PLY file of the C-alpha trace (Angstrom):
ply
format ascii 1.0
element vertex 279
property float x
property float y
property float z
element edge 278
property int vertex1
property int vertex2
end_header
-41.28 5.69 -34.47
-38.69 6.82 -37.03
-35.01 6.56 -36.06
-35.86 5.22 -32.63
-32.73 3.55 -31.25
-33.21 0.48 -29.11
-31.55 0.94 -25.71
-29.57 -1.61 -23.73
-29.62 -0.53 -20.07
-27.18 -3.30 -19.17
-24.46 -1.88 -21.42
-23.19 0.66 -18.88
-24.36 2.84 -15.97
-24.80 5.72 -18.45
-26.92 3.50 -20.69
-29.10 2.57 -17.70
-29.49 6.29 -16.88
-30.52 7.00 -20.48
-32.99 4.14 -20.60
-34.62 5.29 -17.39
-34.80 8.85 -18.70
-36.56 7.71 -21.87
-38.97 5.51 -19.90
-39.84 8.33 -17.48
-40.31 10.81 -20.32
-42.51 8.54 -22.41
-44.58 7.57 -19.36
-45.61 11.23 -19.18
-46.22 11.50 -22.91
-43.49 14.10 -23.40
-41.49 14.48 -26.57
-37.76 15.12 -26.26
-38.21 18.78 -27.25
-40.95 19.24 -24.63
-38.72 17.95 -21.83
-35.76 19.91 -23.19
-37.74 23.15 -22.99
-38.41 22.56 -19.28
-34.73 21.91 -18.59
-33.18 24.61 -20.75
-31.50 22.12 -23.09
-32.14 21.02 -26.67
-34.03 17.97 -27.84
-30.78 16.79 -29.41
-29.14 16.88 -25.96
-31.96 14.80 -24.46
-31.54 12.28 -27.28
-27.78 12.08 -26.74
-28.19 11.35 -23.02
-30.94 8.79 -23.63
-28.80 6.89 -26.14
-25.63 7.12 -24.05
-23.77 9.34 -26.51
-23.49 12.10 -23.90
-23.03 11.53 -20.15
-25.45 13.24 -17.75
-24.22 16.13 -15.61
-25.18 17.20 -12.09
-27.12 20.22 -13.39
-28.96 18.08 -15.93
-29.79 15.41 -13.33
-31.14 17.96 -10.88
-33.28 19.45 -13.64
-34.74 16.01 -14.30
-35.55 15.62 -10.62
-37.57 18.85 -10.71
-39.30 17.96 -13.98
-40.27 14.47 -12.81
-40.97 15.44 -9.19
-38.46 13.08 -7.59
-36.20 15.55 -5.77
-34.67 14.13 -2.58
-36.17 10.68 -3.06
-34.56 7.31 -3.60
-35.72 7.60 -7.23
-33.87 10.85 -7.92
-31.74 11.15 -11.05
-29.15 13.05 -9.02
-28.67 9.96 -6.85
-28.07 7.85 -9.95
-25.68 10.45 -11.35
-23.67 10.35 -8.12
-23.51 6.58 -8.28
-22.12 6.85 -11.81
-19.64 9.57 -10.96
-18.51 8.04 -7.67
-18.41 4.44 -8.75
-15.57 3.82 -6.27
-17.87 4.50 -3.32
-19.35 1.60 -1.43
-22.74 0.15 -2.21
-25.53 2.12 -0.55
-23.40 5.15 0.26
-24.57 7.50 -2.53
-28.18 6.79 -1.51
-27.25 7.38 2.14
-25.83 10.80 1.24
-29.18 11.76 -0.30
-30.84 11.09 3.06
-28.00 12.79 4.95
-28.69 16.13 3.27
-32.33 15.98 4.51
-31.72 14.69 8.04
-32.77 16.65 11.12
-30.42 14.62 13.35
-27.19 12.87 12.42
-25.56 10.37 14.77
-22.08 9.16 13.87
-19.67 6.65 15.37
-16.23 6.25 13.83
-13.17 4.11 14.46
-9.63 4.88 13.32
-10.19 8.06 11.30
-11.95 11.38 11.78
-15.50 11.19 10.34
-15.77 12.62 6.85
-18.18 15.41 7.74
-15.63 16.81 10.22
-12.50 16.31 8.13
-10.39 19.26 7.00
-9.55 19.37 3.26
-5.90 18.49 3.99
-6.87 15.50 6.13
-9.29 14.25 3.45
-6.66 14.69 0.76
-4.05 12.68 2.68
-6.50 9.78 3.11
-7.42 9.86 -0.58
-3.77 9.97 -1.65
-3.06 7.02 0.62
-5.70 5.00 -1.22
-4.04 5.94 -4.52
-0.65 4.78 -3.24
-2.17 1.44 -2.25
-3.61 1.09 -5.74
-7.21 0.85 -4.53
-8.37 3.96 -6.45
-7.06 6.13 -9.28
-5.83 9.75 -8.85
-9.02 10.88 -10.61
-11.17 8.96 -8.14
-9.17 10.49 -5.29
-10.03 13.96 -6.59
-13.68 12.96 -6.84
-13.71 11.66 -3.27
-12.33 14.91 -1.93
-14.73 17.07 -3.95
-17.64 14.79 -3.06
-16.83 15.19 0.63
-16.72 18.98 0.23
-20.18 18.82 -1.36
-21.51 16.77 1.59
-20.11 19.24 4.09
-21.51 22.22 2.15
-24.96 20.60 1.96
-25.20 20.74 5.77
-24.14 24.39 6.02
-27.57 26.02 5.87
-29.54 28.32 8.24
-31.17 25.38 10.04
-28.45 22.71 10.17
-29.22 19.27 11.61
-28.35 18.30 15.14
-25.09 16.33 14.90
-24.04 13.86 17.58
-20.58 12.40 17.16
-18.90 9.66 19.17
-15.32 8.98 18.14
-13.25 6.04 19.20
-10.05 7.30 20.83
-8.11 5.78 17.91
-9.55 8.46 15.61
-7.29 11.20 16.93
-4.47 9.08 18.37
-3.72 7.82 14.88
-1.50 10.32 13.07
-2.70 11.11 9.56
-0.46 13.31 7.46
1.79 14.22 10.37
1.53 17.09 12.89
1.00 19.75 10.23
-2.24 18.02 9.18
-3.35 16.75 12.60
-2.98 20.13 14.33
-5.61 21.95 12.22
-7.76 18.81 12.28
-7.81 18.82 16.09
-8.73 22.52 15.97
-11.59 21.64 13.65
-12.91 19.07 16.12
-12.89 21.58 18.97
-14.66 24.16 16.78
-17.25 21.55 15.85
-17.90 20.71 19.51
-18.53 24.36 20.34
-21.33 24.78 17.80
-24.89 25.04 19.21
-26.18 22.11 17.13
-23.46 19.58 17.95
-22.30 17.14 20.59
-18.92 15.41 20.60
-17.93 12.50 22.84
-14.95 10.16 22.91
-15.19 6.42 23.41
-11.91 5.98 25.29
-9.86 2.80 25.21
-10.70 2.02 28.83
-14.39 1.32 28.13
-13.17 -2.03 26.79
-15.90 -4.56 26.19
-18.62 -1.99 26.95
-18.17 -0.55 23.45
-21.22 -1.87 21.54
-19.92 -1.30 17.99
-16.93 -2.83 16.23
-17.64 -0.98 12.96
-18.48 2.64 12.07
-22.19 3.44 12.27
-24.25 6.30 10.79
-27.82 6.95 11.96
-30.07 9.59 10.40
-33.34 10.88 11.82
-35.54 12.41 9.11
-38.20 15.07 9.47
-40.95 12.45 9.82
-38.93 10.94 12.73
-38.08 7.80 10.76
-34.49 6.57 11.16
-32.09 5.36 8.48
-28.88 3.48 9.27
-25.73 2.99 7.25
-23.01 0.57 8.31
-19.76 -0.23 6.49
-17.46 -3.22 6.62
-14.07 -3.28 4.93
-15.57 -4.27 1.59
-19.20 -3.11 1.46
-21.78 -0.73 2.86
-25.36 -1.43 3.89
-28.21 1.10 3.98
-31.22 0.09 6.08
-34.62 1.73 6.55
-36.35 -1.18 8.30
-37.45 -0.18 11.81
-36.88 -3.63 13.27
-33.18 -3.60 12.37
-32.50 0.13 12.79
-33.91 0.52 16.32
-31.41 -1.89 17.95
-28.61 0.24 16.47
-30.18 3.37 17.93
-30.42 1.70 21.35
-26.78 0.61 21.12
-25.78 4.16 20.19
-27.43 5.48 23.36
-25.53 2.85 25.35
-22.31 4.00 23.68
-22.99 7.60 24.67
-23.59 6.53 28.26
-20.10 5.01 28.61
-18.26 7.69 26.60
-16.70 10.85 28.01
-18.74 14.02 28.38
-18.33 16.76 25.79
-16.36 18.91 28.24
-13.98 16.03 28.98
-13.67 15.26 25.28
-12.74 18.84 24.40
-10.17 18.86 27.20
-8.58 15.69 25.78
-8.37 17.19 22.30
-6.89 20.45 23.55
-4.28 18.58 25.58
-3.28 16.57 22.54
-3.23 19.74 20.43
-0.49 21.17 22.65
1.90 18.61 21.23
1.32 19.65 17.59
2.70 22.72 15.79
0 1
1 2
2 3
3 4
4 5
5 6
6 7
7 8
8 9
9 10
10 11
11 12
12 13
13 14
14 15
15 16
16 17
17 18
18 19
19 20
20 21
21 22
22 23
23 24
24 25
25 26
26 27
27 28
28 29
29 30
30 31
31 32
32 33
33 34
34 35
35 36
36 37
37 38
38 39
39 40
40 41
41 42
42 43
43 44
44 45
45 46
46 47
47 48
48 49
49 50
50 51
51 52
52 53
53 54
54 55
55 56
56 57
57 58
58 59
59 60
60 61
61 62
62 63
63 64
64 65
65 66
66 67
67 68
68 69
69 70
70 71
71 72
72 73
73 74
74 75
75 76
76 77
77 78
78 79
79 80
80 81
81 82
82 83
83 84
84 85
85 86
86 87
87 88
88 89
89 90
90 91
91 92
92 93
93 94
94 95
95 96
96 97
97 98
98 99
99 100
100 101
101 102
102 103
103 104
104 105
105 106
106 107
107 108
108 109
109 110
110 111
111 112
112 113
113 114
114 115
115 116
116 117
117 118
118 119
119 120
120 121
121 122
122 123
123 124
124 125
125 126
126 127
127 128
128 129
129 130
130 131
131 132
132 133
133 134
134 135
135 136
136 137
137 138
138 139
139 140
140 141
141 142
142 143
143 144
144 145
145 146
146 147
147 148
148 149
149 150
150 151
151 152
152 153
153 154
154 155
155 156
156 157
157 158
158 159
159 160
160 161
161 162
162 163
163 164
164 165
165 166
166 167
167 168
168 169
169 170
170 171
171 172
172 173
173 174
174 175
175 176
176 177
177 178
178 179
179 180
180 181
181 182
182 183
183 184
184 185
185 186
186 187
187 188
188 189
189 190
190 191
191 192
192 193
193 194
194 195
195 196
196 197
197 198
198 199
199 200
200 201
201 202
202 203
203 204
204 205
205 206
206 207
207 208
208 209
209 210
210 211
211 212
212 213
213 214
214 215
215 216
216 217
217 218
218 219
219 220
220 221
221 222
222 223
223 224
224 225
225 226
226 227
227 228
228 229
229 230
230 231
231 232
232 233
233 234
234 235
235 236
236 237
237 238
238 239
239 240
240 241
241 242
242 243
243 244
244 245
245 246
246 247
247 248
248 249
249 250
250 251
251 252
252 253
253 254
254 255
255 256
256 257
257 258
258 259
259 260
260 261
261 262
262 263
263 264
264 265
265 266
266 267
267 268
268 269
269 270
270 271
271 272
272 273
273 274
274 275
275 276
276 277
277 278
């Protein structure tokens, strides 16, 4: 083939994206112009992405998912694009988010901070800025984290939202983030969340002691086929798991956690009492 540039997928994440795009296109016998016509781009644009001269965009990646029939799967180009864009996120998390948007039930357990899906923009911004001050991420990555979180929250705001069950360790709201002016609206957001028809909020209070089954945050997703996906983070890495034998014990432990946590009514009362002390 004339002017065919050899690709090196190991050169960069963008190069790997381009190499996979070329492989998928050629596997279907499509020329660059034929794929471009489906996507509303030019053949020159397809060539530039394949050779790494132009980075992929979200719109472009989603178009590829439609063209290749991989929307919402672990093979989606959008998932790869998010991994490129949010390179500061932990391993497994971008893939987890793809499942999160399709879940029919979401079970969360968090320690120390309010879970991302329930964070206000100001609360999320303070956490991101704190990471910048510690030197763990750049200001640009902080902006991406905040916008990425907004995208996750928006993806769940549809006519048939998933059932969301949240158990928070008491440390989540006892720990002041951003001061009273940030914590006050955040506490209001938690109460509003608990009052929705598709949610349940419970607090794992300090006095449950050794009965608390988790020492790390845990995310559990139930998909439409009733399969369950888990995602667990340590300080340095995340782990996505779809194996039933390892996910089911986490689900059992989550039920045990709910049994020793406060009721939703008691949890709301605790939050409202704490809210009285904020402006």
